[in-house]
BAFI-781363 format. One record per atom (N, C-alpha, C, O): residue in one letter; atom name; x, y, z. Coordinates in Angstrom, 3 decimals, padded with zeros to 6 digits. Atoms other than C-alpha are relative to their C-alpha. Layout:
N
rest	atom	east	north	up
A	CA	X	Y	Z
...
***
This chain:
72
rest	atom	east	north	up
M	N	-000.410	-001.173	000.694
M	CA	054.997	067.698	106.735
M	C	001.481	000.257	000.250
M	O	001.925	000.254	001.399
N	N	-001.423	-000.311	-000.142
N	CA	058.649	068.482	106.091
N	C	000.197	001.501	000.076
N	O	-000.169	002.235	-000.842
A	N	-000.317	-001.415	-000.142
A	CA	059.731	071.835	107.385
A	C	001.376	000.234	-000.593
A	O	002.350	-000.412	-000.205
H	N	-001.276	-000.310	000.648
H	CA	062.455	073.286	105.220
H	C	000.518	001.302	000.580
H	O	-000.073	002.363	000.377
I	N	-000.556	-001.176	-000.658
I	CA	064.627	075.679	107.176
I	C	001.294	000.386	-000.702
I	O	002.210	-000.424	-000.844
E	N	-001.197	-000.523	000.640
E	CA	067.172	077.821	105.405
E	C	000.781	000.818	001.024
E	O	000.218	001.656	001.728
M	N	-000.861	-000.784	-000.875
M	CA	070.109	079.169	107.375
M	C	000.940	000.826	-000.857
M	O	001.414	000.378	-001.901
T	N	-000.964	-000.827	000.716
T	CA	072.272	082.028	106.257
T	C	001.404	-000.536	000.286
T	O	001.603	-001.321	001.214
E	N	-001.381	000.423	-000.213
E	CA	076.004	081.497	105.963
E	C	000.483	000.441	001.385
E	O	001.209	-000.285	002.064
E	N	-000.396	-000.510	-001.314
E	CA	076.470	083.642	109.063
E	C	-000.542	-000.893	001.118
E	O	000.174	-001.188	002.076
E	N	000.607	000.879	-001.013
E	CA	074.082	081.445	111.080
E	C	000.716	-001.343	000.062
E	O	000.954	-001.883	001.142
V	N	-000.722	001.274	000.060
V	CA	075.858	078.302	109.924
V	C	001.363	000.137	000.683
V	O	001.771	-000.736	001.449
L	N	-001.320	-000.221	-000.598
L	CA	079.235	079.753	110.922
L	C	-000.096	000.166	001.516
L	O	000.773	-000.306	002.249
K	N	000.175	-000.176	-001.446
K	CA	077.912	080.761	114.353
K	C	-000.266	-001.338	000.687
K	O	000.227	-001.580	001.789
V	N	000.255	001.338	-000.551
V	CA	076.619	077.224	114.947
V	C	001.308	-000.791	000.027
V	O	001.611	-001.470	001.008
K	N	-001.282	000.705	000.082
K	CA	079.976	075.822	113.813
K	C	000.942	000.452	001.115
K	O	001.632	-000.367	001.721
I	N	-000.846	-000.522	-001.080
I	CA	081.790	078.106	116.274
I	C	-000.417	-000.597	001.335
I	O	000.438	-000.990	002.129
E	N	000.479	000.555	-001.276
E	CA	079.604	076.881	119.141
E	C	000.390	-001.469	000.142
E	O	000.777	-001.909	001.225
V	N	-000.395	001.416	-000.026
V	CA	080.288	073.244	118.225
V	C	001.497	-000.112	000.293
V	O	001.912	-000.924	001.119
L	N	-001.451	000.032	-000.203
L	CA	084.033	073.907	118.050
L	C	000.369	000.426	001.420
L	O	001.275	-000.145	002.026
R	N	-000.272	-000.440	-001.381
R	CA	083.975	075.772	121.378
R	C	-000.334	-001.112	000.998
R	O	000.375	-001.302	001.985
R	N	000.379	001.109	-000.886
R	CA	082.193	072.833	122.999
R	C	001.075	-001.090	-000.042
R	O	001.460	-001.634	000.994
E	N	-001.067	000.994	000.131
E	CA	084.816	070.436	121.612
E	C	001.258	000.482	000.729
E	O	001.936	-000.310	001.385
H	N	-001.164	-000.590	-000.651
H	CA	087.547	072.792	122.881
H	C	-000.121	-000.148	001.519
H	O	000.837	-000.530	002.191
R	N	000.250	000.153	-001.442
R	CA	085.979	072.799	126.378
R	C	000.126	-001.458	000.439
R	O	000.696	-001.756	001.489
D	N	-000.085	001.430	-000.324
D	CA	085.648	069.010	126.320
D	C	001.451	-000.462	000.077
D	O	001.823	-001.225	000.968
L	N	-001.425	000.343	-000.026
L	CA	089.340	068.673	125.480
L	C	000.667	000.583	001.234
L	O	001.530	-000.052	001.841
D	N	-000.522	-000.633	-001.211
D	CA	090.132	071.090	128.292
D	C	-000.268	-000.882	001.216
D	O	000.616	-001.103	002.044
H	N	000.366	000.868	-001.121
H	CA	088.270	068.841	130.724
H	C	000.770	-001.329	-000.054
H	O	001.199	-001.845	000.978
A	N	-000.731	001.263	000.151
A	CA	089.938	065.709	129.326
A	C	001.463	000.175	000.411
A	O	002.034	-000.685	001.082
I	N	-001.398	-000.284	-000.361
I	CA	093.393	067.277	129.694
I	C	000.127	000.137	001.518
I	O	001.032	-000.432	002.128
A	N	-000.034	-000.190	-001.456
A	CA	092.647	068.358	133.260
A	C	-000.168	-001.338	000.718
A	O	000.519	-001.604	001.704
A	N	000.230	001.302	-000.624
A	CA	091.349	064.887	134.119
A	C	001.248	-000.876	-000.094
A	O	001.611	-001.552	000.868
L	N	-001.235	000.781	000.166
L	CA	094.483	063.243	132.701
L	C	001.096	000.512	000.935
L	O	001.807	-000.275	001.559
E	N	-001.042	-000.581	-000.852
E	CA	096.749	065.649	134.578
E	C	-000.288	-000.258	001.476
E	O	000.640	-000.421	002.269
D	N	000.373	000.227	-001.396
D	CA	094.813	065.125	137.822
D	C	000.302	-001.422	000.473
D	O	000.433	-001.660	001.673
T	N	-000.265	001.380	-000.401
T	CA	095.491	061.381	137.762
T	C	001.399	-000.155	000.566
T	O	001.664	-001.089	001.322
G	N	-001.363	000.073	-000.497
G	CA	099.164	062.074	138.460
G	C	000.868	-000.951	-000.803
G	O	002.084	-000.989	-000.618
R	N	-000.776	000.921	000.846
R	CA	100.204	059.445	135.936
R	C	-000.485	000.116	-001.444
R	O	-000.770	-000.874	-002.118
A	N	000.529	-000.304	001.323
A	CA	099.112	061.103	132.733
A	C	000.884	-000.567	-001.108
A	O	002.111	-000.551	-001.015
D	N	-000.676	000.472	001.199
D	CA	100.028	059.567	129.388
D	C	000.455	001.244	-000.781
D	O	-000.366	001.972	-001.338
Q	N	-000.540	-001.216	000.616
Q	CA	102.320	062.252	127.963
Q	C	-000.329	000.100	-001.484
Q	O	-000.564	001.198	-001.990
L	N	000.333	-000.008	001.421
L	CA	101.638	061.238	124.358
L	C	-001.458	000.431	-000.196
L	O	-001.758	001.242	-001.072
A	N	001.422	-000.358	000.086
A	CA	097.869	061.487	124.886
A	C	-000.182	001.478	000.329
A	O	-000.952	002.175	-000.332
L	N	000.088	-001.416	-000.360
L	CA	098.306	064.857	126.595
L	C	000.435	000.896	-001.157
L	O	-000.224	001.887	-001.472
R	N	-000.491	-000.789	001.144
R	CA	100.349	066.178	123.667
R	C	-001.016	000.015	-001.127
R	O	-001.254	001.054	-001.743
R	N	001.000	000.078	001.073
R	CA	097.732	064.958	121.195
R	C	-001.216	000.859	000.321
R	O	-001.709	001.589	-000.540
F	N	001.148	-000.804	-000.401
F	CA	094.882	066.535	123.157
F	C	000.304	001.484	-000.110
F	O	-000.520	002.259	-000.594
K	N	-000.372	-001.407	000.049
K	CA	096.748	069.819	123.449
K	C	000.138	000.484	-001.445
K	O	-000.214	001.620	-001.762
K	N	-000.129	-000.345	001.408
K	CA	097.523	069.785	119.735
K	C	-001.386	000.156	-000.642
K	O	-001.615	001.076	-001.427
Q	N	001.372	-000.091	000.502
Q	CA	093.846	069.120	118.935
Q	C	-000.667	001.275	000.491
Q	O	-001.368	001.952	-000.262
K	N	000.585	-001.191	-000.604
K	CA	092.816	071.905	121.291
K	C	000.487	001.250	-000.726
K	O	-000.301	002.153	-001.005
L	N	-000.568	-001.131	000.716
L	CA	095.164	074.341	119.542
L	C	-000.582	000.100	-001.418
L	O	-000.870	001.197	-001.896
A	N	000.579	000.011	001.346
A	CA	093.833	073.295	116.120
A	C	-001.442	000.517	000.033
A	O	-001.860	001.253	-000.861
L	N	001.372	-000.489	-000.146
L	CA	090.268	073.918	117.322
L	C	-000.010	001.512	000.210
L	O	-000.836	002.223	-000.362
K	N	-000.098	-001.436	-000.252
K	CA	091.275	077.342	118.606
K	C	000.286	000.749	-001.305
K	O	-000.285	001.810	-001.557
D	N	-000.315	-000.619	001.292
D	CA	092.762	078.150	115.186
D	C	-001.228	000.020	-000.915
D	O	-001.480	001.016	-001.592
Q	N	001.208	000.064	000.817
Q	CA	089.562	077.009	113.432
Q	C	-001.014	001.048	000.461
Q	O	-001.619	001.744	-000.355
I	N	000.933	-000.984	-000.556
I	CA	087.441	079.141	115.754
I	C	000.427	001.400	-000.419
I	O	-000.407	002.212	-000.819
Q	N	-000.515	-001.328	000.360
Q	CA	089.665	082.150	115.066
Q	C	-000.235	000.304	-001.477
Q	O	-000.627	001.418	-001.825
R	N	000.221	-000.218	001.439
R	CA	089.446	081.691	111.283
R	C	-001.469	000.316	-000.286
R	O	-001.774	001.207	-001.078
I	N	001.430	-000.242	000.224
I	CA	085.644	081.517	111.420
I	C	-000.398	001.361	000.552
I	O	-001.152	002.093	-000.089
E	N	000.302	-001.317	-000.577
E	CA	085.443	084.542	113.732
E	C	000.522	001.117	-000.902
E	O	-000.116	002.160	-001.036
D	N	-000.556	-001.005	000.914
D	CA	087.673	086.445	111.303
D	C	-000.907	000.184	-001.220
D	O	-001.031	001.291	-001.746
R	N	000.938	-000.097	001.126
R	CA	085.199	085.639	108.513
R	C	-001.272	000.730	000.416
R	O	-001.830	001.519	-000.347
L	N	001.235	-000.618	-000.474
L	CA	082.244	086.710	110.626
L	C	000.181	001.468	000.364
L	O	-000.682	002.302	000.090
Y	N	-000.236	-001.356	-000.506
Y	CA	083.787	089.829	112.112
Y	C	001.349	000.516	-000.508
Y	O	002.302	000.634	000.261
P	N	-001.284	-000.451	000.561
P	CA	086.494	091.101	109.757
P	C	000.401	001.351	000.583
P	O	-000.437	002.202	000.881
D	N	-000.525	-001.285	-000.453
D	CA	088.733	093.902	110.944
D	C	-000.051	000.969	-001.170
D	O	000.600	000.774	-002.196
I	N	000.104	-001.007	001.054
I	CA	087.806	096.901	108.898
I	C	000.715	001.259	000.503
I	O	000.297	001.901	001.467
I	N	-000.774	-001.187	-000.373
I	CA	090.371	099.664	109.092
I	C	-000.537	001.168	-000.805
I	O	-000.504	001.155	-002.035
A	N	000.608	-001.151	000.685
A	CA	088.733	102.992	108.301
A	C	001.044	000.978	-000.452
A	O	000.712	002.005	-001.045
***
């Protein structure tokens, strides 16, 4: 039997945020590990940091869609 599960747009966005946060944390750990070696590849570090920033921006855009600022 195939179970067909429908998710609302909000649920999909919340799952996407969790995936992006996990990727962000993973990059954080990768950056820390590279820096801890004492002979970190500066190009790789820059790329990881750039990816991390892009993920943060994506998370922020999705959060803005989920929780818009409503000025009364």
